[in-house]
N, C-alpha and C positions, 0 to 999 in steps of 0.2 A: 404240352403241359410238365413245368416245373414244381420241385417238393418246393414251398415256405417253412413250413415251419407247424413244431408244436402250438399250440394255443396254450396258453399259462395261465390267461386269466378272463372274465368281464368286466372292466371298468363301468367307474360308475356313470363316466359321460357317456353309456352304450359302447363301446366299443369293445374289440375282442384284440387281444395284445398280444402277440406271438413275436419268438425270435427265431431271426432267419442268418444262413450263410451269406443273403446278397442283397444289391436291393432292387424294387420292384419297383415298377413304375405306379406313377399313381391312377388312378380309377382302374387297374388293374382288377378285371374277376376273380377271385377266388374262389374253391370251388370243394369239395371234399372226395372223398373216393368210389362214392357212384356217383361223382360228377354231377351234384345239385348244387346249384349258385351260392353260396351260402353270404357272401357278400364283393366286398370290394376294398381295394388299397384306399387310405385318407389321409396316410401319414406314415412319413418315413423318420423316426427319429433314439439317438442314442450313438452308442460309440461305430465308429465306421467300419471296422473290422466285422462285429457280429451287434448290427443294429435292430430295433424293438418293432414291429408292425402293426400298426392301427388297422384292422381290418374292421367300416361299418355295416351293418350285418343285415342284411334281407331275409332272415327267416324267424318264424315265430319265436322259436326257444333259444338265444342264442347261447343259454349255463347250459345246454348240450354238448356244443360241444368243447366244452373245456377237456384239456386234454388228448385230441384229437389233430391228426394230422390235418396241415388245407393245400393246396395246390392253387399255383397261377398257370389259369387256361388261355390264354394270350387267343388261341382260335377264336376264341369266343367277344374280344377286345372290337369296337366298332371300329368301324374303318372309317378317314376323312375326320374332318373338324368338325363337322355339322352345316356348314356351309354349304349352300346349292351353286354349281356351275356359275358363272354369269357369263352372256352371252356379248358380242363384241359391243352392242351397241350402249349408249350409258344412259340410264336413267335418273331422271330428276323427279324429289320427290318437292312438293309443294310447290314455291312461286320461283324462277328464274330467277336468278340477278343479275344487273343489267353492268355492262362495260362502265370503267372507269372515262367521264368524261375526256378530251384532248383539252391542250392546253393552245391558247393561240398568241401565234404572234410574239 
């Protein structure tokens, strides 16, 4: 768990905006000090040394988090790319295409 920063304000677009000293990955889960999930990182913008982070909230009243410290919990991040592993066989969907005819003569 790494400190992300203090929430500065709640934007009209529905994001909690905060300032941080490092650049988190997109879709990292964001938690508060009680380890309740507040939202996910949706955008990183601004200067490289002290960027702003936009967090898409997943709580009912995100305005209550203004001034609160938030953290990134990397242990809650889903592993894998979301795709199932394929077996050795190729699977065809729909009709199979025919090979091109050979030229004669």
